[in-house]
LOFITOR-417643 format. One line per field, with one value per residue: residue number from 0; chain; x, y, z of N, C-alpha, C in turn. Coordinates in pm, whole numbers. Layout:
residues N
nr <- (NUM|...)
kette <- (A|...)
n_c1 <- (X|...)
n_c2 <- (Y|...)
n_c3 <- (Z|...)
ca_c1 <- (X|...)
ca_c2 <- (Y|...)
ca_c3 <- (Z|...)
c_c1 <- (X|...)
c_c2 <- (Y|...)
c_c3 <- (Z|...)
This chain:
residues 240
nr <- (0|1|2|3|4|5|6|7|8|9|10|11|12|13|14|15|16|17|18|19|20|21|22|23|24|25|26|27|28|29|30|31|32|33|34|35|36|37|38|39|40|41|42|43|44|45|46|47|48|49|50|51|52|53|54|55|56|57|58|59|60|61|62|63|64|65|66|67|68|69|70|71|72|73|74|75|76|77|78|79|80|81|82|83|84|85|86|87|88|89|90|91|92|93|94|95|96|97|98|99|100|101|102|103|104|105|106|107|108|109|110|111|112|113|114|115|116|117|118|119|120|121|122|123|124|125|126|127|128|129|130|131|132|133|134|135|136|137|138|139|140|141|142|143|144|145|146|147|148|149|150|151|152|153|154|155|156|157|158|159|160|161|162|163|164|165|166|167|168|169|170|171|172|173|174|175|176|177|178|179|180|181|182|183|184|185|186|187|188|189|190|191|192|193|194|195|196|197|198|199|200|201|202|203|204|205|206|207|208|209|210|211|212|213|214|215|216|217|218|219|220|221|222|223|224|225|226|227|228|229|230|231|232|233|234|235|236|237|238|239)
kette <- (A|A|A|A|A|A|A|A|A|A|A|A|A|A|A|A|A|A|A|A|A|A|A|A|A|A|A|A|A|A|A|A|A|A|A|A|A|A|A|A|A|A|A|A|A|A|A|A|A|A|A|A|A|A|A|A|A|A|A|A|A|A|A|A|A|A|A|A|A|A|A|A|A|A|A|A|A|A|A|A|A|A|A|A|A|A|A|A|A|A|A|A|A|A|A|A|A|A|A|A|A|A|A|A|A|A|A|A|A|A|A|A|A|A|A|A|A|A|A|A|A|A|A|A|A|A|A|A|A|A|A|A|A|A|A|A|A|A|A|A|A|A|A|A|A|A|A|A|A|A|A|A|A|A|A|A|A|A|A|A|A|A|A|A|A|A|A|A|A|A|A|A|A|A|A|A|A|A|A|A|A|A|A|A|A|A|A|A|A|A|A|A|A|A|A|A|A|A|A|A|A|A|A|A|A|A|A|A|A|A|A|A|A|A|A|A|A|A|A|A|A|A|A|A|A|A|A|A|A|A|A|A|A|A|A|A|A|A|A|A)
n_c1 <- (-3775|-3675|-3707|-3943|-4044|-3928|-4080|-4332|-4313|-4227|-4430|-4616|-4545|-4543|-4838|-5042|-5189|-5047|-4804|-4568|-4611|-4459|-4176|-3908|-3855|-3510|-3308|-3051|-2952|-2742|-2720|-2688|-2792|-3062|-3126|-3087|-3332|-3505|-3415|-3372|-3697|-3843|-3858|-3709|-3484|-3277|-3207|-2970|-2787|-2586|-2376|-2275|-2065|-2048|-1869|-1936|-1839|-1844|-2072|-2189|-2088|-2124|-2423|-2388|-2286|-2471|-2686|-2557|-2656|-2912|-3055|-3206|-3159|-3162|-3049|-3178|-3261|-3014|-2951|-3138|-3130|-2860|-2919|-3104|-2920|-2724|-2888|-2947|-2676|-2604|-2802|-2882|-2861|-3143|-3312|-3576|-3722|-3969|-4192|-3969|-3913|-3667|-3639|-3573|-3641|-3880|-3838|-3720|-3787|-3846|-3948|-4042|-4088|-4271|-4327|-4502|-4515|-4297|-4398|-4563|-4816|-4872|-4983|-4818|-4722|-4684|-4473|-4394|-4194|-4065|-3806|-3563|-3286|-3135|-3187|-3116|-2965|-3118|-3375|-3459|-3483|-3712|-3914|-3921|-4009|-4246|-4405|-4356|-4531|-4763|-4840|-4867|-5045|-5293|-5340|-5384|-5174|-5134|-5045|-5131|-5410|-5447|-5435|-5610|-5836|-5867|-5905|-6118|-6191|-6311|-6090|-6091|-6151|-5988|-5784|-5830|-5839|-5578|-5420|-5513|-5447|-5129|-5121|-5252|-5031|-4838|-4889|-4850|-5096|-5169|-5301|-5208|-5247|-5200|-5009|-4861|-4922|-4824|-4627|-4509|-4414|-4113|-3790|-3592|-3657|-3680|-3579|-3575|-3450|-3305|-3424|-3615|-3450|-3330|-3044|-2840|-3042|-3164|-3305|-3621|-3725|-3977|-4250|-4435|-4489|-4211|-3986|-3648|-3459|-3386|-3302|-3164|-3063|-2940|-2900|-2689|-2356|-2110|-1784|-1505)
n_c2 <- (15369|15213|15470|15464|15201|15249|15476|15349|15102|15252|15432|15229|15080|15334|15353|15249|15035|14834|14813|14593|14383|14285|14367|14591|14706|14673|14871|14904|14733|14582|14551|14272|14105|14198|14075|13795|13666|13711|13532|13306|13141|13028|12925|12696|12689|12838|12657|12559|12286|12273|12097|12096|11966|12059|12050|11967|11954|12258|12337|12147|12157|12440|12415|12242|12393|12598|12428|12381|12637|12607|12659|12533|12420|12365|12180|12307|12568|12694|12716|12849|13121|13172|13141|13369|13590|13581|13618|13916|14050|13984|14073|14038|13803|13742|13882|13833|13729|13858|13800|13878|14123|14222|14188|14343|14205|14273|14174|13935|13621|13264|12945|12602|12286|12100|11838|11696|11469|11213|11005|10798|10843|11101|11412|11639|11998|12342|12617|12954|13177|13535|13713|13993|13931|13995|13884|13664|13339|13236|13390|13314|13014|13045|13145|12923|12724|12778|12752|12541|12435|12502|12402|12134|12126|12135|12420|12607|12788|13096|12993|12736|12789|12918|12745|12541|12674|12561|12323|12110|12192|12099|11966|12066|12308|12370|12409|12645|12832|12838|12868|13122|13305|13266|13437|13702|13717|13734|14002|14159|14154|14030|13996|14134|13998|13698|13676|13709|13491|13242|13012|13007|13216|13342|13400|13200|12855|12596|12243|11968|11660|11471|11436|11244|11044|11020|11071|11259|11479|11643|11911|12034|12400|12622|12696|12864|13114|13317|13178|13152|13045|12703|12501|12244|11991|11692|11382|11357|11248|11034|11047|10823)
n_c3 <- (12531|12734|12903|12918|13057|13309|13380|13380|13543|13799|13832|13896|14126|14286|14367|14589|14582|14422|14557|14719|15051|15145|15097|14940|14605|14496|14415|14365|14173|13918|13555|13503|13708|13708|13444|13481|13590|13377|13216|13324|13391|13577|13912|14001|13780|13896|14071|14314|14468|14781|14988|15304|15561|15911|16219|16528|16767|16956|16956|17090|17306|17404|17451|17655|17870|17891|17961|18261|18330|18378|18148|17851|17570|17194|16879|16676|16769|16826|16540|16436|16565|16439|16173|16136|16221|16014|15792|15848|15866|15601|15405|15148|15125|15216|14985|14731|14456|14277|13983|13782|13942|14154|14502|14831|15119|15363|15604|15897|15837|15919|15833|15943|15952|16204|16409|16619|16769|16735|16590|16289|16193|16313|16261|16062|16104|16027|16108|16139|16192|16350|16310|16422|16402|16598|16783|17128|17178|17376|17374|17120|17210|17371|17230|17023|17190|17283|17044|16981|17171|17193|16919|17027|17203|17036|16976|16724|16529|16313|16068|16055|16074|15823|15671|15730|15624|15392|15387|15328|15081|14745|14496|14248|14271|14457|14331|14174|14353|14469|14277|14175|14395|14374|14116|14215|14383|14207|14038|14304|14465|14659|14972|15285|15530|15420|15303|15597|15701|15515|15516|15266|15211|15278|15452|15455|15481|15677|15754|15943|15906|16058|16283|16224|16180|15896|15679|15463|15230|14977|14881|14721|14567|14589|14379|14469|14654|14777|14899|14925|15006|15159|15415|15553|15755|15880|16068|16347|16298|16460|16438|16373)
ca_c1 <- (-3831|-3626|-3743|-4093|-4029|-3901|-4169|-4450|-4262|-4221|-4586|-4690|-4450|-4631|-4963|-5021|-5266|-4948|-4691|-4572|-4669|-4343|-4062|-3923|-3747|-3364|-3255|-2884|-2903|-2663|-2796|-2680|-2900|-3164|-3120|-3121|-3470|-3585|-3351|-3440|-3848|-3889|-3749|-3624|-3408|-3196|-3197|-2814|-2784|-2468|-2400|-2170|-2036|-2011|-1789|-2050|-1804|-1851|-2215|-2256|-2018|-2236|-2561|-2374|-2254|-2626|-2756|-2555|-2712|-3037|-3092|-3253|-3139|-3170|-2945|-3274|-3256|-2937|-2917|-3249|-3085|-2731|-2966|-3164|-2800|-2660|-2997|-2936|-2551|-2605|-2939|-2849|-2926|-3273|-3393|-3640|-3720|-4113|-4248|-3855|-3834|-3581|-3707|-3536|-3741|-3893|-3861|-3642|-3890|-3816|-4064|-4023|-4222|-4275|-4387|-4550|-4441|-4216|-4444|-4560|-4931|-4906|-5003|-4727|-4743|-4582|-4473|-4349|-4112|-4008|-3700|-3472|-3150|-3042|-3202|-3016|-2997|-3196|-3487|-3525|-3538|-3852|-4015|-3957|-4050|-4380|-4465|-4383|-4624|-4888|-4888|-4893|-5174|-5376|-5359|-5343|-5099|-5151|-4999|-5223|-5559|-5470|-5406|-5771|-5969|-5856|-5891|-6243|-6227|-6279|-5934|-6127|-6184|-5870|-5678|-5839|-5801|-5449|-5367|-5571|-5341|-5068|-5150|-5228|-4869|-4724|-4886|-4839|-5196|-5187|-5303|-5096|-5277|-5205|-4863|-4783|-4922|-4776|-4488|-4394|-4351|-3991|-3647|-3571|-3753|-3576|-3621|-3501|-3461|-3237|-3566|-3711|-3318|-3254|-2921|-2843|-3148|-3160|-3512|-3658|-3790|-4140|-4312|-4562|-4422|-4105|-3872|-3527|-3320|-3423|-3192|-3161|-3008|-2978|-2876|-2534|-2266|-1983|-1668|-1449)
ca_c2 <- (15245|15218|15528|15416|15097|15309|15565|15271|15080|15380|15462|15142|15106|15473|15324|15202|14891|14748|14790|14486|14422|14192|14415|14698|14707|14694|14972|14863|14582|14605|14488|14137|14068|14216|13997|13643|13626|13681|13397|13160|13213|12921|12948|12566|12697|12887|12588|12499|12233|12300|12015|12122|11875|12110|11974|12034|12032|12350|12366|12054|12213|12564|12360|12183|12497|12687|12390|12410|12750|12547|12696|12421|12430|12221|12259|12390|12684|12778|12724|12981|13205|13187|13207|13508|13684|13607|13715|14056|14080|13939|14125|13993|13660|13780|13918|13767|13780|13779|13864|13913|14213|14189|14261|14332|14148|14378|14127|13811|13524|13127|12844|12553|12179|12056|11732|11713|11380|11142|10873|10797|10890|11220|11530|11748|12109|12434|12738|13046|13269|13634|13757|14083|13934|14076|13775|13590|13201|13168|13423|13220|12923|13086|13137|12793|12608|12845|12780|12394|12379|12596|12284|12004|12115|12169|12557|12666|12939|13159|12977|12685|12877|12951|12599|12491|12720|12518|12152|12072|12224|11998|11951|12132|12474|12404|12493|12764|12913|12881|12949|13322|13340|13276|13552|13793|13736|13781|14147|14236|14215|13908|14040|14086|13868|13583|13672|13705|13362|13193|12937|13012|13337|13320|13394|13098|12696|12478|12097|11844|11504|11396|11384|11082|10908|11028|11103|11372|11475|11715|11942|12142|12483|12609|12761|12952|13221|13368|13129|13093|12932|12608|12474|12096|11931|11556|11302|11377|11142|11022|11011|10689)
ca_c3 <- (12552|12855|12966|12960|13142|13438|13451|13425|13699|13939|13837|13951|14303|14378|14385|14710|14553|14374|14619|14786|15120|15239|15070|14881|14546|14517|14301|14341|14099|13807|13461|13464|13816|13637|13317|13518|13623|13279|13173|13425|13418|13668|14027|13991|13682|13962|14221|14370|14569|14858|15141|15442|15701|16026|16332|16631|16924|16978|16965|17186|17458|17407|17501|17788|17946|17899|18071|18377|18412|18373|18026|17799|17421|17125|16738|16640|16799|16771|16391|16408|16557|16345|16024|16170|16242|15906|15703|15905|15837|15500|15344|14979|15136|15191|14919|14649|14299|14181|13829|13744|13970|14278|14611|14946|15210|15492|15733|15857|15859|15924|15865|15964|15995|16322|16422|16777|16810|16656|16504|16185|16190|16376|16146|16072|16151|16015|16222|16087|16309|16263|16388|16364|16375|16687|16939|17147|17162|17479|17316|17029|17239|17434|17104|16941|17274|17336|16954|16976|17296|17119|16822|17075|17273|16883|16918|16543|16459|16200|15947|16086|16099|15675|15624|15786|15539|15258|15409|15271|14946|14648|14468|14114|14343|14561|14237|14112|14492|14459|14107|14216|14521|14282|14026|14289|14427|14055|14055|14383|14542|14767|15111|15378|15621|15378|15348|15677|15772|15453|15514|15164|15192|15430|15423|15478|15523|15776|15822|16026|15874|16155|16365|16182|16125|15770|15617|15332|15146|14882|14851|14648|14624|14592|14246|14544|14739|14770|14999|14821|15119|15232|15495|15599|15887|15925|16199|16396|16293|16499|16391|16438)
c_c1 <- (-3813|-3693|-3919|-4116|-4044|-3999|-4323|-4402|-4261|-4384|-4663|-4665|-4543|-4754|-4959|-5080|-5160|-4836|-4717|-4542|-4534|-4184|-4060|-3818|-3649|-3333|-3141|-2871|-2836|-2749|-2782|-2752|-3041|-3224|-3162|-3242|-3528|-3528|-3389|-3577|-3899|-3786|-3639|-3519|-3292|-3134|-3027|-2808|-2601|-2486|-2256|-2158|-2003|-1967|-1879|-1980|-1844|-1975|-2234|-2183|-2103|-2367|-2516|-2344|-2356|-2694|-2726|-2624|-2873|-3102|-3086|-3216|-3103|-3077|-3083|-3270|-3152|-2914|-3052|-3156|-2911|-2794|-3010|-3029|-2731|-2756|-2978|-2808|-2529|-2706|-2929|-2902|-3070|-3369|-3456|-3683|-3912|-4150|-4150|-3793|-3761|-3610|-3634|-3664|-3734|-3847|-3773|-3760|-3843|-3942|-4002|-4156|-4183|-4365|-4417|-4497|-4355|-4283|-4522|-4718|-4974|-4870|-4884|-4796|-4638|-4602|-4390|-4293|-4086|-3921|-3634|-3354|-3072|-3049|-3086|-3068|-3139|-3357|-3514|-3579|-3661|-3931|-4044|-4021|-4223|-4443|-4526|-4531|-4756|-4953|-4905|-5011|-5275|-5426|-5320|-5304|-5172|-5185|-5116|-5400|-5542|-5474|-5544|-5855|-5964|-5874|-6024|-6288|-6206|-6149|-5957|-6115|-6042|-5751|-5721|-5798|-5656|-5371|-5431|-5492|-5198|-5040|-5159|-5070|-4803|-4762|-4883|-4975|-5228|-5155|-5201|-5084|-5242|-5034|-4755|-4814|-4849|-4659|-4422|-4330|-4249|-3891|-3573|-3673|-3642|-3656|-3525|-3512|-3417|-3337|-3584|-3579|-3300|-3101|-2946|-2942|-3124|-3298|-3507|-3708|-3945|-4168|-4401|-4487|-4294|-3963|-3772|-3438|-3378|-3296|-3204|-3061|-3033|-2897|-2732|-2479|-2174|-1870|-1595|-1292)
c_c2 <- (15197|15283|15529|15322|15152|15361|15459|15167|15160|15438|15333|15093|15237|15427|15212|15061|14790|14732|14658|14493|14321|14276|14513|14660|14736|14777|14971|14755|14611|14539|14365|14085|14065|14115|13880|13598|13616|13580|13274|13189|13153|12929|12821|12579|12752|12804|12566|12451|12269|12158|12062|12042|12040|12020|12048|12024|12140|12376|12250|12110|12353|12531|12287|12289|12589|12584|12360|12535|12714|12629|12559|12459|12304|12296|12339|12548|12783|12776|12798|13090|13273|13229|13348|13623|13679|13653|13855|14093|14059|13965|14075|13851|13628|13868|13822|13815|13745|13921|13925|14035|14151|14291|14220|14309|14249|14318|13963|13704|13373|13042|12746|12404|12101|11961|11713|11592|11256|10991|10894|10861|11039|11306|11613|11869|12217|12561|12814|13181|13383|13662|13928|14083|13950|13936|13682|13438|13165|13239|13352|13099|12927|13069|13030|12714|12681|12799|12588|12352|12417|12454|12162|12006|12139|12313|12587|12729|13000|13072|12835|12709|12899|12791|12492|12551|12646|12368|12105|12070|12127|12039|12104|12290|12497|12498|12585|12890|12967|12928|13109|13349|13332|13373|13690|13799|13822|13920|14203|14258|14131|14017|13987|13997|13718|13553|13669|13582|13259|13156|12959|13131|13385|13368|13265|12943|12646|12344|11999|11713|11436|11323|11233|10985|10916|11082|11228|11387|11615|11786|12010|12256|12505|12717|12875|13055|13318|13298|13079|13031|12817|12513|12369|12067|11784|11518|11343|11259|11135|10983|10922|10749)
c_c3 <- (12712|12949|13017|13041|13276|13480|13449|13531|13811|13967|13902|14114|14360|14409|14447|14675|14515|14422|14720|14928|15195|15175|14973|14732|14531|14357|14269|14271|13980|13695|13471|13573|13760|13529|13372|13557|13511|13196|13232|13466|13547|13823|14050|13904|13742|14056|14182|14462|14666|14989|15205|15536|15806|16169|16412|16764|16971|17013|17090|17333|17525|17491|17649|17893|18011|17993|18256|18438|18345|18242|17894|17613|17322|16975|16668|16651|16774|16603|16366|16424|16501|16207|16068|16174|16115|15800|15752|15855|15685|15385|15252|15002|15141|15131|14818|14503|14279|14056|13779|13806|14106|14408|14716|15047|15330|15621|15734|15905|15836|15913|15857|15993|16106|16350|16593|16877|16734|16615|16372|16146|16255|16261|16189|16071|16107|16049|16134|16188|16237|16346|16293|16325|16480|16831|16992|17153|17233|17424|17198|17091|17302|17327|17009|17030|17312|17172|16939|17070|17242|16996|16909|17164|17153|16916|16800|16607|16388|16065|15949|16053|15911|15631|15606|15714|15411|15263|15361|15138|14839|14562|14344|14168|14412|14448|14151|14223|14488|14355|14111|14282|14430|14171|14109|14357|14305|14053|14161|14496|14617|14896|15213|15506|15590|15363|15455|15757|15661|15467|15394|15122|15335|15380|15367|15564|15565|15760|15873|16015|15988|16248|16331|16100|16007|15784|15548|15256|15089|14828|14763|14676|14568|14465|14350|14588|14711|14865|14900|14900|15159|15304|15571|15702|15902|16049|16239|16367|16368|16417|16471|16453)
C-alpha cells in the first residue's frame, strides 16, 4: 500500500503536467510532519498568532544615517529586506502545503497592500515583489518606490491586471471561476502566469496598519493560495 502510494506520487510528479510551477516536493520530511496536514485539513486549523514588540532605536538610527547619504528609507523597505533574508537563511519558513503535500518554494515572494494616498475613498492596490534574499536595503528601496510610483500613476502591475479581469463578472460566475482556480491549484494545474501574479501565492503577506493609525491586530490567513506567513506592523509607540 505504502509502495503504491510512493509510486503514484512519483509518477504524478514525473508528469510535467502535474508538476507544481512554484515549488518542489520536500522529501526530507518525517512522518510527523506528513501527518499534520492530514489531521489539520483546513489552513486555519494550523493558525498561530504571535505578537512581538520591537525597539526601533537601531532602525531609526540606521534610517537617519542613510538619509545623510541622500538615501531615503522607510520601515517597510527595511522590513522587506529582513524578511527576504530570513526566508533565505531559514528555508523552512518558505515552505507551503498543498493537498497534504509539503513543498519547498522556488522563490521568495512578498505581497503587500498599498494605499496610494491615505484617504478613506482611495482604492487599495496589491503589489507582489520577488527577492533572492541577497538584496541590500537600498536595492529593495528602489524596487518598492518604483512599484508604488506605478500604482500612484495608475499603471497596473501584473497583480492588478489579474484582478481587473474578474472585476465585472457576476457573482455566480465569479464563484465558479474562483472555485475552478482553487481546484486547479489543488491538483497542481494552476497556470504559472496566475501563480506569478497572485498575491495569495507568496512567501509572506505584509500589511502596515500603522499607516492608518491602527494598533495591534491579528490577521487571518487565506484558504486560497499558499501564503503561510502574515506579517503585520502597526504604529510606533513612544516609551515614557
